[in-house]
N, C-alpha and C positions, 0 to 999 in steps of 0.2 A: 594149381587151379583154385581160384577163390571159391569159398563155399557159397552156395546159393540157397536162399530160404525156400522151403517147399510151400506152395500155396495149398490151402485146405480145399479139397474138392467141393464143388457146389452141388453135385448130385452123387447119389449112390444107388446103384441098381435102377437107374432111370428116374429116381425120385429126388427132390431137393433135400439136401442135408439140413436137419433141423437146426435152427438158430433162434436167438431171441427176436431178431428182426423178422424172421418168417412167422414166428408165433404171433407177434404184434400185428403184422399185416393181415393174417388170416382172421384174427380176432376182430380187427377193425372192420374187415369185410362183413363179418357176421353181425357185429353191433350196428353197422351202418344200415343194413337192410332189415334186421329183425329186432334190434334193440339189445341192450346189454343182458337182459334175462336169458337170451339165447346162448350167451357165452359161458357155458359151464366147462369145466375141465374135460369132462367126458365127451361133450359135443365137439369141443375144440380139437381134442386128440383124434376123434373120428374124421373130422374135416382134413386134418393133416396126414392122416393115414399112419398114426403112431399110437403107442400106448399112453395111457395117462401117466404111468410111471416115467416114461421118457420126457414128458413135459417138465416134470419136477427136477430133471437134471439141468434145466435152463431157467426156470422161474421158481420163486419160493412158494407162491400160492396164487389163487385167482385174483386177489387184490393187486398183486404185482402185474398181472396180465392187464387189468383195467388201467393201471397207471401207464403201462407201455402203450396201450391203445390211445389214450388221451394225448400222450406226448407225440405219438406218431401223427395223429390227426392235426395237432397244432403246428407241428414242424413243417407241414405242407402249406400253411397259411402265410403267404408272403405278398402283401399288397404292394403295388407299384409305388414309386416315390410320390410324395404329396407336396404340392407346390402352392403357396399362398396366392401367387399371381394368377393361378388358374384353379382357384379353389373349388369351383363348381365341378369341373372335370375330375379333380382329385377326390371329392366326395363321392362322385359316381363311380370312380375306379375302386375306391375303398369298399363301397357297397357291393360292387361286382366281385371283388375278391371274397367277400363273405358269402355271396350267393354261390360261388363256385365251390367253396369249402362245404357249405351246408348241403349243396346238391349231391356231392359225392357220397356223403355219409349222413343222411338226414336223421336216422333214428339214433345215431351215436351222440347227437346233440343233447339227448335227454338223459345223459349220464347222472346228473344231479337228482333226477326223479327216479331213475331206475335203480340206482345204487344206494344202499343204506349208508355206506361209507365211501363217498366219492373221493377221488385222489386229493391228498392233502397238499401235495406240491403242485406247482404250476409251471407250465412251459414258458420260457422267456418271451416267446412271440406274443403270448396273450397280454403281457405287460408292455412290451416294446411297441406293438402296433397300436394299442390303446393310447399310449403316451404320444405317439406321433400324430394320431388323429386329433387328440385334444390340443396339441401344440399348434396344429394347422388352424384350428378354429380360433385359438387365442391370437395367432399371428394376424388373422384378418379382422380382429376387433371384438370377438365375443369374450365375455368374462367367463371364468371357469364354471360357475353354476350353469350358465346358458350352454356352454360347450358340452358339459356332462348331459344336460337334458337332450340336446340334439343327438348325441351318440346313443343314449338310451333309446330314444325314439327310433333311430335308424336300426339298431340291433334288434329291437322287438319286431319291427316291421319285416325285416329280412328273415328272422327266425320263423315267424308265423307264415310268411310267404313260402318258405322252404317246406314246411310241414303240411300246410293246407292247400297250396296251389301246385308247387313244383313236384313234390313227391307223388301225389295222385296222378298228375299228368305223365310223369315218367313211368309209373307202374302200368298205366293203361295204354301208354303209347300215343296219347293225343290229349290236347287241351280240352277242357269242358267248353262247350260252345254256347250253352244257355244257363240261366240262373238256376233252374230246377229242371229235372227230366220231365218230358211230356207225360210219362207214365204216372208220375206222382200226381199231376193235376187230373189225369183221367181217373185215377183211383179215388179221387175226392172231388168228383164233379159237382157234388151238392154243396161244397163249401163256398161261402160268399167272399171271394178274394179277388175282386176285379183288378186291383192294382197289380197284384202279383202275377195274374194271368197276362196282363199287358206287358209287364217287365220280362216275363219269360219268353216273349217273342223277340226280344232284342238280343243281338249277338254279344256275347261276353268278349272283352279284350283278351288277346292271347297272353300267355305267361310272360313273354318278353314285354308286351305292352303294359301289363299290370306292374311289372318290376320297374319299368321306366316311370310309371305314375307314382309309385311309392317313393322312389328316389327324388323325383321332382317335388313331392310334398315336403320332404325333409329339407331340400334346398330352399324352398319357399319359406319354410320355418326359420332357417338361418338368415335369409335376407330380411325377414321381418324383425328378427332380433338385432341385426345390424342397424336397421332403420331406427329402432327404439334407442339404440346406443348412440345414434348420430354418426355412425361410421359410413364411409362411402362403400357401396356394394361392389 
Protein backbone atom coordinates (compact mmCIF):
# COMPACT_ATOMS: atom_id res chain seq x y z
CA UNK A 1 0.00 0.00 0.00
CA UNK A 2 1.49 3.37 -0.99
CA UNK A 3 2.41 5.71 1.82
CA UNK A 4 0.07 8.63 2.34
CA UNK A 5 1.16 11.99 3.73
CA UNK A 6 -0.45 12.99 6.98
CA UNK A 7 -2.25 16.31 6.97
CA UNK A 8 -1.42 18.60 9.83
CA UNK A 9 -4.52 19.09 11.99
CA UNK A 10 -6.11 22.50 11.74
CA UNK A 11 -7.46 22.40 15.27
CA UNK A 12 -6.31 21.04 18.59
CA UNK A 13 -8.66 20.73 21.54
CA UNK A 14 -11.20 22.82 19.67
CA UNK A 15 -8.82 25.70 18.94
CA UNK A 16 -7.03 26.49 15.66
CA UNK A 17 -3.45 25.26 15.48
CA UNK A 18 -1.07 28.21 15.54
CA UNK A 19 0.49 29.08 12.17
CA UNK A 20 2.19 32.11 10.65
CA UNK A 21 -0.93 32.64 8.55
CA UNK A 22 -3.16 32.64 11.62
CA UNK A 23 -0.83 35.04 13.42
CA UNK A 24 -0.86 37.42 10.44
CA UNK A 25 -4.65 37.26 10.10
CA UNK A 26 -5.28 38.04 13.76
CA UNK A 27 -2.68 40.83 13.78
CA UNK A 28 -4.24 42.35 10.66
CA UNK A 29 -7.65 42.24 12.31
CA UNK A 30 -6.22 44.11 15.32
CA UNK A 31 -4.29 46.64 13.23
CA UNK A 32 -7.25 47.21 10.94
CA UNK A 33 -9.56 48.30 13.74
CA UNK A 34 -7.19 49.70 16.38
CA UNK A 35 -3.99 50.58 14.52
CA UNK A 36 -0.58 48.98 14.73
CA UNK A 37 0.17 50.25 18.26
CA UNK A 38 -2.41 47.72 19.47
CA UNK A 39 -0.40 44.86 17.99
CA UNK A 40 1.99 43.97 20.79
CA UNK A 41 3.24 40.44 21.19
CA UNK A 42 1.44 40.15 24.52
CA UNK A 43 -1.87 41.43 23.14
CA UNK A 44 -1.57 39.26 20.04
CA UNK A 45 -0.88 36.17 22.13
CA UNK A 46 -3.91 36.94 24.29
CA UNK A 47 -6.13 37.32 21.23
CA UNK A 48 -4.92 33.97 19.90
CA UNK A 49 -5.20 32.25 23.26
CA UNK A 50 -1.52 31.25 23.37
CA UNK A 51 1.57 32.30 25.27
CA UNK A 52 3.98 34.92 24.00
CA UNK A 53 6.63 32.23 23.95
CA UNK A 54 4.50 30.21 21.54
CA UNK A 55 4.45 33.12 19.10
CA UNK A 56 8.24 33.14 18.96
CA UNK A 57 8.15 29.60 17.63
CA UNK A 58 6.66 31.02 14.43
CA UNK A 59 7.94 34.60 14.10
CA UNK A 60 11.28 36.15 14.95
CA UNK A 61 9.93 39.36 16.48
CA UNK A 62 7.18 41.95 16.29
CA UNK A 63 8.67 43.51 13.17
CA UNK A 64 8.17 40.25 11.34
CA UNK A 65 4.53 40.27 12.45
CA UNK A 66 4.14 43.76 10.97
CA UNK A 67 5.73 42.58 7.73
CA UNK A 68 3.37 39.61 7.58
CA UNK A 69 0.37 41.86 8.19
CA UNK A 70 1.25 44.26 5.38
CA UNK A 71 1.90 41.36 2.99
CA UNK A 72 -1.43 39.77 3.87
CA UNK A 73 -3.30 43.02 3.38
CA UNK A 74 -1.75 43.72 -0.02
CA UNK A 75 -2.14 40.13 -1.19
CA UNK A 76 -5.92 40.65 -1.01
CA UNK A 77 -5.77 43.71 -3.31
CA UNK A 78 -6.59 42.40 -6.78
CA UNK A 79 -8.20 45.04 -9.02
CA UNK A 80 -10.19 43.81 -12.01
CA UNK A 81 -8.60 43.99 -15.49
CA UNK A 82 -8.11 47.51 -16.84
CA UNK A 83 -9.14 48.24 -20.45
CA UNK A 84 -8.18 51.42 -22.37
CA UNK A 85 -11.32 51.18 -24.55
CA UNK A 86 -13.42 51.46 -21.38
CA UNK A 87 -11.02 53.55 -19.36
CA UNK A 88 -13.60 55.45 -17.30
CA UNK A 89 -15.10 52.19 -16.06
CA UNK A 90 -11.60 50.84 -15.43
CA UNK A 91 -10.65 53.89 -13.35
CA UNK A 92 -13.85 53.49 -11.34
CA UNK A 93 -13.21 49.76 -10.87
CA UNK A 94 -9.62 50.41 -9.74
CA UNK A 95 -10.85 53.02 -7.26
CA UNK A 96 -13.49 50.58 -6.05
CA UNK A 97 -10.83 47.94 -5.38
CA UNK A 98 -8.91 50.47 -3.27
CA UNK A 99 -12.09 51.38 -1.41
CA UNK A 100 -12.77 47.73 -0.62
CA UNK A 101 -9.22 47.20 0.62
CA UNK A 102 -9.19 50.34 2.75
CA UNK A 103 -12.65 49.67 4.16
CA UNK A 104 -11.69 46.22 5.43
CA UNK A 105 -8.66 47.43 7.40
CA UNK A 106 -8.75 51.26 7.63
CA UNK A 107 -6.36 51.75 10.55
CA UNK A 108 -3.82 49.34 9.08
CA UNK A 109 -3.27 51.84 6.27
CA UNK A 110 -1.42 54.07 8.72
CA UNK A 111 1.49 51.66 9.10
CA UNK A 112 3.99 54.25 7.89
CA UNK A 113 2.77 56.63 10.62
CA UNK A 114 2.30 54.07 13.38
CA UNK A 115 5.59 52.24 12.93
CA UNK A 116 9.07 53.67 13.48
CA UNK A 117 10.42 51.03 11.11
CA UNK A 118 7.71 50.13 8.59
CA UNK A 119 8.32 47.10 6.37
CA UNK A 120 11.35 47.52 4.12
CA UNK A 121 10.12 45.00 1.55
CA UNK A 122 7.03 45.50 -0.57
CA UNK A 123 4.40 43.07 -1.76
CA UNK A 124 4.41 42.60 -5.58
CA UNK A 125 0.77 43.73 -5.81
CA UNK A 126 1.72 47.23 -4.74
CA UNK A 127 4.06 47.49 -7.72
CA UNK A 128 2.09 45.48 -10.28
CA UNK A 129 -1.23 47.23 -9.70
CA UNK A 130 0.37 50.67 -9.81
CA UNK A 131 2.17 49.77 -13.04
CA UNK A 132 -1.07 48.53 -14.63
CA UNK A 133 -2.96 51.68 -13.69
CA UNK A 134 -0.23 53.97 -15.00
CA UNK A 135 -0.05 51.94 -18.21
CA UNK A 136 -3.81 52.30 -18.63
CA UNK A 137 -3.53 56.08 -18.43
CA UNK A 138 -0.58 56.12 -20.82
CA UNK A 139 -2.47 53.90 -23.28
CA UNK A 140 -5.33 56.44 -23.47
CA UNK A 141 -2.93 59.32 -24.11
CA UNK A 142 -1.62 60.77 -20.84
CA UNK A 143 2.08 61.33 -20.43
CA UNK A 144 3.73 59.75 -17.42
CA UNK A 145 3.78 62.89 -15.20
CA UNK A 146 0.05 63.43 -15.79
CA UNK A 147 -0.66 59.74 -15.14
CA UNK A 148 1.27 59.91 -11.87
CA UNK A 149 -0.62 63.05 -10.83
CA UNK A 150 -3.98 61.38 -11.52
CA UNK A 151 -3.01 58.28 -9.56
CA UNK A 152 -1.72 60.36 -6.65
CA UNK A 153 -4.94 62.38 -6.58
CA UNK A 154 -7.09 59.25 -6.68
CA UNK A 155 -5.09 57.50 -3.95
CA UNK A 156 -5.23 60.49 -1.61
CA UNK A 157 -8.95 60.94 -2.15
CA UNK A 158 -9.75 57.27 -1.50
CA UNK A 159 -7.50 57.17 1.57
CA UNK A 160 -9.05 60.27 3.11
CA UNK A 161 -12.51 58.97 2.21
CA UNK A 162 -11.80 55.66 3.96
CA UNK A 163 -10.53 57.31 7.13
CA UNK A 164 -12.85 60.31 7.39
CA UNK A 165 -16.10 59.10 5.83
CA UNK A 166 -16.24 55.32 5.54
CA UNK A 167 -14.71 54.31 8.88
CA UNK A 168 -16.89 56.64 11.01
CA UNK A 169 -19.98 55.46 9.13
CA UNK A 170 -19.07 51.81 9.60
CA UNK A 171 -18.38 52.30 13.31
CA UNK A 172 -21.64 54.15 13.97
CA UNK A 173 -23.68 51.96 11.66
CA UNK A 174 -25.02 54.94 9.70
CA UNK A 175 -23.85 57.71 7.38
CA UNK A 176 -23.75 61.23 8.71
CA UNK A 177 -26.80 63.02 7.38
CA UNK A 178 -25.85 66.65 8.07
CA UNK A 179 -22.70 68.75 7.91
CA UNK A 180 -22.55 69.33 11.67
CA UNK A 181 -24.73 67.92 14.48
CA UNK A 182 -27.60 70.13 15.64
CA UNK A 183 -26.24 70.02 19.18
CA UNK A 184 -23.06 71.79 18.04
CA UNK A 185 -25.07 74.69 16.69
CA UNK A 186 -27.33 74.75 19.75
CA UNK A 187 -24.32 74.87 22.08
CA UNK A 188 -23.07 77.94 20.20
CA UNK A 189 -26.30 79.74 19.52
CA UNK A 190 -24.54 83.10 20.00
CA UNK A 191 -22.09 82.54 17.11
CA UNK A 192 -22.70 84.57 13.94
CA UNK A 193 -22.47 81.72 11.41
CA UNK A 194 -25.54 82.10 9.17
CA UNK A 195 -24.03 80.35 6.15
CA UNK A 196 -23.04 77.32 8.18
CA UNK A 197 -26.46 77.16 9.81
CA UNK A 198 -28.08 77.19 6.39
CA UNK A 199 -25.68 74.52 5.11
CA UNK A 200 -26.45 72.36 8.14
CA UNK A 201 -30.05 72.05 7.01
CA UNK A 202 -29.02 70.35 3.78
CA UNK A 203 -28.75 66.57 3.54
CA UNK A 204 -25.25 65.24 3.08
CA UNK A 205 -24.72 62.73 0.26
CA UNK A 206 -24.41 59.12 1.37
CA UNK A 207 -21.00 57.45 1.51
CA UNK A 208 -21.69 55.76 -1.84
CA UNK A 209 -22.71 59.08 -3.38
CA UNK A 210 -19.60 60.80 -2.03
CA UNK A 211 -17.40 58.04 -3.39
CA UNK A 212 -19.01 58.37 -6.81
CA UNK A 213 -18.37 62.11 -6.68
CA UNK A 214 -14.67 61.73 -5.89
CA UNK A 215 -14.19 59.14 -8.66
CA UNK A 216 -16.03 61.42 -11.08
CA UNK A 217 -13.72 64.29 -10.10
CA UNK A 218 -10.63 62.22 -10.99
CA UNK A 219 -12.19 61.09 -14.28
CA UNK A 220 -12.92 64.73 -15.12
CA UNK A 221 -9.30 65.59 -14.30
CA UNK A 222 -8.12 62.87 -16.70
CA UNK A 223 -10.51 64.10 -19.42
CA UNK A 224 -9.13 67.62 -19.03
CA UNK A 225 -5.56 66.37 -19.36
CA UNK A 226 -6.51 64.44 -22.50
CA UNK A 227 -8.07 67.59 -23.95
CA UNK A 228 -4.90 69.57 -23.22
CA UNK A 229 -2.85 66.85 -24.89
CA UNK A 230 -5.20 66.91 -27.90
CA UNK A 231 -6.22 63.28 -27.47
CA UNK A 232 -9.77 62.03 -28.12
CA UNK A 233 -11.56 61.21 -24.88
